[in-house]
N, C-alpha and C positions, 0 to 999 in steps of 0.2 A: 222754761224756755231754754233752748240749746245755747251753749256758749259760742262765741264768735269762732273759736278755734275748731269746734266740731263742724261748722259750716264751711269755713275757709279751707281747711286741710283737704277735704275731698275735692273741692273745686280746683285747688292748686295741683293736686295729683292728676286730675282729669285733664287739665290744661297741659301739664308736662307730658303726659302720655300722648295727647293729640299732637303736640309739637314733635315728639319723637317719631311718630308715624308719618307726619307730613315731611319731615326732614329729608329722607331719602328720595321721595317723589320730587321735591323741589330741586334737589341736587340734579336729578335727571333732567328736569325742565331747563335748568341753567346750562347743563352740558348741551342739550339739544339746541338751545338758543344760541349759545356761543359757537357751536359748529355751523349752524345755519348762517350766522352772520359772517363767519370767516369764509365759508364756501361762496356765499353771494358776493362778498367783497373781492374775492379772488377772481370770480368770473368777470366782474366789472373791470378790474385792473387789467386782465388779459385782453378784454375788448377794447379798452381805451388806450393802453400803453404797450400791449404785446406780451407774449408768454415769458420773455426774458427780461422784462422790465424790473427795476427795483421794487415798484409797487406790487407787482405780481409775486415776486419773491417774498416780500414781507407777508402778504396774505397767505401764501403757501405755508410759510413757517407758522402763522397763526392757526391755520387749519390743522397742521400736524400737532401743535401744542394743545389745541382743543381736543382732538381725538385722544391724545396721550393722557390728558387730564381725566377725561371721562373713563378711560380704561383703568387708570390707576385708582380712581375713586369709586367705580361702580362695576368694573369688569365687563363693560359693554361700551359701545360707541355708536353715535348717531350717523347713519349713512344718509346723507342729504339727497343723494341721487335716487335712492329707492324709497326714501322716507320710512325707514325702519331702523330699529335698534339691532345691532350686531353683537353676538356674544362670543365671537372669536376675534383675536387681534390679527386680522387679515387685511387691513386696509393697505392701499398702495400709496406711498408717499409721493409717487410720480403720476398719480391719476389725473392731474390737472396740468401736466406739462405741455400738452398739445404739440408733441414733436413727432 
């Protein structure tokens, strides 16, 4: 009969490798969700309070922070308007100003 260590060690290694593989994908999902939320809330704030409102400014800052975070941690950012990942840091911080 195999020792418990001979059974547990390969299982633990497999679990660790699986978590390492899922980690970057999950980070991408989190970035996408964070960007989607900030973009949606910004559109809502602009509709309800206007583009120069404190609420709109707050969500504009959240959107910029989400894009920056994604770029810093994955060298890509989620473009909610086109629903795709971008691999160049070419977003426009004023794309939702409506001026």
